[in-house]
C-alpha positions as CSV (number, residue, x, y, z in Angstrom):
1,M,-7.8,11.1,-6.1
2,K,-6.0,9.5,-9.0
3,V,-4.6,5.9,-9.1
4,R,-1.1,6.0,-10.4
5,H,0.2,2.4,-9.7
6,L,-1.3,-0.9,-8.6
7,Y,0.7,-3.8,-7.0
8,I,0.1,-7.3,-5.8
9,S,2.5,-9.8,-4.3
10,H,1.9,-13.5,-3.8
11,G,3.8,-13.7,-0.6
12,H,5.1,-11.8,2.4
13,N,8.6,-10.4,2.4
14,F,8.5,-8.5,5.7
15,F,5.2,-9.2,7.5
16,G,5.8,-12.0,10.0
17,H,9.6,-12.0,9.4
18,H,10.7,-10.2,12.5
19,G,14.1,-11.5,13.5
20,E,14.4,-13.4,10.2
21,P,15.6,-12.5,6.8
22,P,13.0,-11.0,4.4
23,G,11.2,-13.1,1.8
24,S,11.8,-12.7,-1.9
25,F,8.3,-12.3,-3.4
26,P,8.2,-9.4,-5.9
27,A,5.6,-6.7,-5.9
28,I,4.1,-7.1,-9.3
29,E,2.8,-4.0,-11.1
30,V,-0.6,-4.6,-12.7
31,A,-3.0,-2.5,-14.7
32,E,-6.0,-3.5,-12.6
33,I,-6.9,-5.3,-9.4
34,E,-10.1,-7.1,-8.3
35,C,-11.2,-5.9,-4.9
36,V,-13.4,-8.4,-3.0
37,A,-15.5,-7.0,-0.1
38,G,-14.3,-8.3,3.3
39,R,-11.6,-10.5,1.7
40,G,-9.0,-8.3,0.0
41,I,-7.4,-8.2,-3.4
42,R,-7.7,-11.3,-5.5
43,G,-4.2,-12.7,-6.0
44,D,-2.5,-10.7,-3.2
45,R,-0.8,-12.1,-0.1
46,F,-3.5,-10.6,2.2
47,F,-6.5,-12.1,0.4
48,D,-8.5,-14.0,3.0
49,F,-5.7,-13.4,5.5
50,K,-8.2,-13.2,8.4
51,K,-11.8,-12.1,9.0
52,N,-12.3,-8.3,9.0
53,Y,-8.5,-7.7,8.6
54,K,-7.8,-4.0,8.8
55,G,-5.2,-4.2,5.9
56,Q,-7.2,-5.9,3.2
57,I,-5.7,-3.2,0.9
58,T,-3.1,-0.6,1.4
59,F,-2.6,2.9,-0.1
60,F,0.4,5.1,-0.4
61,S,0.8,8.7,-1.6
62,H,2.7,9.3,-4.8
63,E,3.6,12.8,-3.6
64,I,5.1,11.4,-0.3
65,F,7.0,8.7,-2.2
66,N,8.5,11.3,-4.6
67,A,9.4,13.6,-1.7
68,M,11.1,10.8,0.1
69,C,13.1,9.8,-3.0
70,A,14.2,13.3,-3.4
71,E,15.3,13.6,0.2
72,L,17.2,10.3,0.1
73,K,18.5,10.9,-3.4
74,L,16.9,7.8,-4.9
75,P,16.3,8.7,-8.6
76,G,14.4,6.1,-10.5
77,K,13.2,4.1,-7.3
78,S,10.0,2.3,-8.0
79,P,7.0,2.8,-5.6
80,A,6.8,-1.0,-5.6
81,A,9.5,-0.9,-2.9
82,S,6.9,0.5,-0.5
83,R,5.0,-2.8,-0.6
84,R,1.7,-0.9,-0.7
85,N,-1.0,-2.0,-3.1
86,V,-2.4,1.3,-4.5
87,I,-0.3,4.4,-5.2
88,V,-2.5,7.4,-5.4
89,E,-2.1,11.2,-5.8
90,G,-4.2,14.1,-4.8
91,V,-5.3,13.1,-1.4
92,D,-4.2,13.3,2.2
93,L,-4.4,9.6,3.2
94,N,-4.2,10.4,6.9
95,S,-7.5,12.2,6.6
96,L,-9.2,8.9,5.6
97,V,-8.4,7.0,8.8
98,G,-11.9,6.2,10.2
99,A,-13.7,7.4,7.1
100,E,-15.5,5.6,4.3
101,F,-14.4,6.7,0.8
102,E,-14.8,5.6,-2.8
103,I,-12.4,5.2,-5.7
104,Q,-13.7,4.2,-9.2
105,G,-17.0,3.0,-7.7
106,V,-15.3,0.7,-5.0
107,R,-16.0,1.6,-1.4
108,F,-13.4,1.4,1.4
109,L,-13.1,2.1,5.1
110,G,-9.8,3.6,6.2
111,T,-8.8,1.7,9.3
112,A,-5.3,2.9,10.3
113,E,-2.1,4.5,9.2
114,C,0.1,1.9,7.5
115,S,3.0,2.8,9.9
116,P,6.5,2.4,8.5
117,C,8.7,-0.2,10.3
118,H,12.4,-1.0,10.4
119,W,12.0,-3.0,7.1
120,M,11.5,0.3,5.2
121,D,15.2,1.0,5.6
122,E,15.9,-2.3,3.9
123,A,13.2,-2.2,1.3
124,I,13.7,1.4,0.2
125,A,16.9,2.9,1.7
126,S,18.4,3.9,5.0
127,G,16.4,6.7,6.5
128,A,13.1,5.8,4.9
129,E,11.5,4.6,8.1
130,K,12.2,7.9,9.9
131,L,11.1,10.1,6.9
132,L,7.8,8.2,6.5
133,R,6.7,8.4,10.2
134,G,3.2,9.8,10.1
135,H,3.1,9.4,6.3
136,G,3.4,5.6,5.8
137,G,0.1,5.2,3.9
138,L,-3.3,3.9,4.8
139,R,-4.7,0.4,5.7
140,A,-8.3,-0.2,4.6
141,R,-11.1,-2.7,4.5
142,I,-12.8,-3.3,1.2
143,L,-16.6,-2.7,1.6
144,T,-17.8,-3.4,-2.0
145,D,-16.6,-5.6,-4.8
146,G,-15.1,-3.9,-7.9
147,M,-12.1,-3.2,-10.0
148,L,-9.5,-0.5,-9.6
149,R,-7.5,0.5,-12.7
150,V,-4.5,2.6,-13.2
151,E,-5.4,6.1,-14.5
152,K,-3.1,7.5,-17.2
């Protein structure tokens, strides 16, 4: 599994905004993130969100993102639009639900699919929610402290 992009955001644009307009916090691309066991990503909106939160970190497939962009004719769209923290390639993220796994020495527990919601059509493009059903990414808990870095 290769880490292609890393993102943090200081606030929520969609989470908790049902029936309201989205927020305007950007997803900031960074070269590395600090994963803190049981707490989340230092500097991210879900850091210390709640005890044992199942989405302390989120993953999304680079291959799925590229296929969606091709289908929706979105050349040049940034994976930041997915609002996921870690964009990876070379792994079926659905196979990690319920499993412990390691990336760059940091251990995680895959807790659930990061199911796409109606906001995907606004954040990415019309049709994104439907295309991403069953492939929306992975929510996980952070089990050990450590750094993740983008791999060139």
